[in-house]
N, C-alpha and C positions, 0 to 999 in steps of 0.2 A: 390606485393602490395595488402594491405587489401582492401577490399568492403568496401563502404559509406553505412551506415544504417539511416535510416530514419523513423520516426513516421507518417504513413498515416492515423491511424484512433485510437479513443479513445472509449470506453463506460464504464458504472458509473452505479452500484448500492448501492446508499449509503442514510443515513439519511435525508440528504440536497438535496435527488432528485435522480430521477431515468435519466440517462443521463449525460454525461460528461460535456456537457452546463449548465444542472440547476445547477450540484456539484458547478462547475465555479463560477454561477452568485450569488448562494447563500453565497461562500468563497468570493468575491469580496465584498460583503455586509457587510461583518464580521456577518452572520447568526451562530446561533449556531443550530448544530439537536440533543443535547444532553436533553434528558427527561427524566420522571419518567418511571422506566420499567414498562411496562404492559403485556408482551408474558408470564413472569411466576410469581409467589410468591414471592416478596423478602422480605417480611415482617419481617423476622427471619434473615436478612443477613445485615451486617453493610454498604455495597454499595447498593444503592437502585436506581441509575441513569446509564444510559448509552445511546449512539447514537442508538436508535431502529429504524429500519425503518418501519414507519407506510402506511399501505394502499398500501401494496405492492401484486400484482397479477402476477405471474411469469406465470399462464394461459393465459395470454396475449401473452405470447412467447412460450410457452411448452405445447405440447401436455398434456391433463387432463390425461390420462393413463399413459405418459412418468412419469409426475410428481411425482404419489404417489411410484416411483422407485427410487426417488432420494431423497438424505439428503438437505435440507435447504440451506448449503454451497456450492451444487451443480448447484441448482435451480439459485442461484446469481450469480454464474460464466457466467453460460449459456445465462440468460439474457445480461449481462454485454458483453461478446462475440458476440452474435447476434447485440447488438447496436455497438460495436465496426468496424465489419465487414460490417455494413451497412452504419457507417460514413466514412470507407474506399473507400467506392465505387467499391469493388473488385467485380469482376464478375467469380464464381465460376467455369464456365463452360471453361472457357480461362486460367485457371492457371495449373501449374503442380504440381498436388496433391502430387507427390512424391519429392516436394521441398518445400511442406508447412508443417510446424511445429507448436508444440503447447508446451508450458512450463506456466503449471499453479500451483501457489502454493497455500498451505493449511498449517496452524501452528498446528491445531487441528483437519482437517476434519470434518467427521460427529457426532459431539460428541453429536447432539441432537437424532441423531436414536440409537447411543450407550445407551445413558441415560434411553431413551423410552423401548428399546427391555431389558434390562436389568430389568426395571420393569416388564415388560411382562413375563420374565423366571421366575421371583420371586414369582410373584401371581400366573400364568397360568403353569408355567413349561416348559421343554426346546422345548416341542413338537409344543408349539405355537410360536415359535420366526419365524420373518420372513425370506423367503428364501433371501431376496433383504439386509438382515442387514449388510452382508459383503461389499458389492457394496456401500452401501450408507454411510459406514463409513470409509472405506480406504480413506486416503488424497489425493492419485493420480486419484480419478475415474472425477474430472472433467474436468483434461486434458485429460482423455478417450473419457468422453463423447462431450466433444467439438472437438476433433479429429472426432468421428464419424458423429456428425453433420455437419462438414465442409469438410469431404473427407480428413482430412490430414493425410497422410501417410508417411511424413519424420520424421525427428527428434522430438520424443515427451517423455516429462518426467514430474514428478513432485518435487519440491524443497520444502525441509522442514526446514528451519533454524531460527524457531521463528518468531521473529518481523521483523527479516531481508529476511524473506523468498521470499515476491513478488521483492524487488529489486535485491536479487539474479537471479530471474527468468527473468526479465526484462535486466539484465545483461549478464546472459547466452546467453538468447537469441540473443542479440547482438553479441556475439563473435561466434555464431553458422553462423550468415551472416556475418558477417566479416571476415570469413575462407573460405568462398565459399559452405558450406553445406546445406543452404535453400536459398529460394528467400524471402519468407515470414516466420513471426513467430508470430504466436497467444499467448501473453505472459501476466501475470499479477498475482492477487491473488484473493483468496475469502476465504470467513469466516462467520459462523453464529455462535459463541459462547454464544449468549444470552440464556443461560440455567442455571437451579438451581447449576447443578454439577460445569460448568464451573467458574462460579460467586463464588461459596462457595471455590472453588479451588484458585483463585487469593486473596479474602478475607484472608484464610488462611496465603497465604504468605505474607500479609502485604504489597501489591504492590498497591493496588485501592485505590481511595478516600472514605473516610467516610462521606464525606459533602452531605447532603442529598438535595442542592438547584442546580437544573440542570444548573443555570444560572451563578453560580460561582464555580461549582466542577472542573471544568479543566481550570487550570492558569498556563500554562507553563512558566517558569524562573520566575514566582512570587514568593516572599517570604513567602507568606502561602499554596504553594501549599503542597497537601500531598498524590496525588499518582493519577495513571491514570484511564481514564475513560474507558469504553470498548465500542467498535463500533463493526458496522456488516454490513457486504456489499461486493463487487468485484469491481476490477478495472481491465480492458483488455486494452492491447494496440497492436495495429498491427504494427510490425517492418519490414522493406522491404527493400530489397538492393535498392540502388539509382536509379541505371540504368533501374532496373526494375520497379519502381516507376514511372518513368520519361517517359518512353516507353508507359506504360498505361495510361499515363495523369493524375495518382494520384493526389490530392492535399497534400503538403508535409506541415505538420504542426511544424516539428522540427525536428532537427537531434540529435541523441545519439553517442558522441563521446569519453566516456570515463566510464569506470568500475574499482572498485576497491573492492576487499571482503580479509579480514583479519580476524583473530580471537584474542581474548584479551589473552587465554590461563590463564586466571585468577581466576573466579568464576562463578557459574552455574547461577547465576543470576546479580550480580553485575558485573558493568563495572571496567576495568582496571583503577587504581589509575591517575588522572590527562587525562583521556579519550585517554591513550597510543594507544589501539589498533585503536579507531575511528579517530585518529591523523592521522595514517599508511594508515588506509583506503583510507580517503580524500586525502592523497600525491599520492598513487597510482592511483586512478582515475584519478587526475589531471595530472598526468604525462602520463597516457595511451591516454590522450586527446591531447598531445604535447602541454600542456598549464602551466602556472606559475600560483601560487597562487593569484596574483593579478589581472589575468584574468578574476575571477569569481565574477561576480556582484550581487549575488544572494544565500543563504545558505535556503533550506527548510529542517529544521532540523528535528531529530528525533523527540526532545521536548516532550517527555511523560507527563510532569508534576508531576515527581517524583524528590525526593531530589537528589537521585543519579545521574539519567541520566543526567538531565538537568544542574547541577553544572560540573558534567564532560566532556559532551560534547562543554558546553561553553571552559572549559579549553582547549580541544582538537582541537578548532577553534583558540585558542591564541595560541596553541604551534604550528600550522601550520602557519598561516597565520601573526604571530606579530603584528606590530602596525597596518596593514591593517584591522585588527579584527575589530579594532573599528569605521571603516567606512563602513565596510561590512553589507549591511543590511540582518539579519536573520529573520526567523518567525516560529512559529510551529501552522501549520493548523490543528494538534489535537485537539488546543482550539475550535474548531469547528465540525470538524469530529469523535472525539473520536479517540481511539485505534483499530484501524481494526486487529490489532496482524499482521497475515500472509498478509493479503489485504494491510495492512498499506502502504508500500513501493510503490505499483501500483498505488493507489489513489493520493499520493503524485507525485509520477510521472507525473500523468495527472494534477493537480494543478500547477506543478513546469512548464510544457510545456507551459500550457495554460498562465501562468504568462510571459514567452518569447514571445509568439505570439501577446499578447495583450498589454505587456509593463506597465504591472502593478503587485506590489509587495504584495502580500496579509497579513493581519495582525495578530499578535497574539494576540486575545481577550482575555477579563477578567484578562488583565496585570494592575495592580494597585500599587503593594506593591514591589519596586526594592530589589532585591537581593545581598548584595555585593560581592558573590560569583559568580553571574550571570550579568555581568557588560557589555553587547555589545546592540547593538541597534537590539533589537527584535521587530521593526515594531508594537508599541502598540496600539492596539485596532481599529486604522484604516489602510487600505491599502492605496498605493502611486504610483503615475507614477514614472516608470523609463525605460530610454531605456537602455537595456543591453543586452549581447551578448550571455554568457555563465551563467548559472545555475548549482548548484549542488545541490542533494537530499541526505540525509542519514537516513537509518536505521539501527537498533542496537538491537539485541535480546540474550536472555537466552541462555546461553550457551559459550555465549562470540563473538556470530557470529556479522562480520559487514559489511556493503556493503553501498557503495557509487556509485551514478550515474550522470554522468556530461551530461548537454544536450546543445545546440547550436541553438539559434533563427535563423530561416529563413529568411533573408532580403529580401525585395521588389527586 
């Protein structure tokens, strides 16, 4: 028999606030975390807005000496992990550390360190490169640092499947516990891509908005959408075997019951026609949960505000859910958080779990102009109360990667 797996802690570092509660409160209120970019000079770039974190001081959580050896993406992860562990009430002296694992994803890892150190090499020569460049840059280091911080000696890895990365990391952690290989997993994703090189790269492949107004730039499913908005930060969840959580008296926030992962095998950036791969992914996750499509009460969509994603994800939902698709509430919270790339799925998992816990479905803000190809109920502009039991969260990434998670509410 497979183990049940529950969520007992959540931590977030986002443009909408530090901590899962602040993130959720902002999302409930329909606030936008998108603003003009200040961290780097973007005056010569077509995209000049992002969900950039302001006034973030990782030194409140991490030793200053240690900070100097960490890229910003690892700093985000470490703070979110500490917040999640605190939220879970784990007593680290009373657990089996060989059954504590970590899977923290990143799509592009320490690109800021790579960019900065490349400049050092060009200007000052290879002898001036930091001895910490490699450990700051490689995308598995967030997992490694978190394992060191919390003494996690069990199953530990890094997932990198572009924008599906952290949904894959949460799903993979779910399966590790479900099969009995761990009691507790620290899982999620982290990203710090607001750099000139990363921004220029995404501008070059024409996937980001050229709308200079932060208040209207991100408008998933809207007819006038023109590209995604980059976000930065981290989302970390504590997954725990149900009996282990009950035994220690943990507060159970939700249960994770289904996971699907597929590939489009179609194109390096574009989704398959009609969202075929996404539809299969949702179907697998729902079947893994032992459910039927009509059991799902809410979908947190990938919803990137790009032309191809939004119409193909809509098509995927209609393909799987049939007529029920038109009754099924869907929203894209990227309209508020921006797109955190490899951290997006974990942030959206936290939002989806919070929606189940509070019986409140978050909106898609900036939705003004209906698109005939996107004709579902996207919870426009204001959230709504709803007593639902199951919710689904989608993440789709470059390379054709798809990941879907299904969560179950914990009823009193």
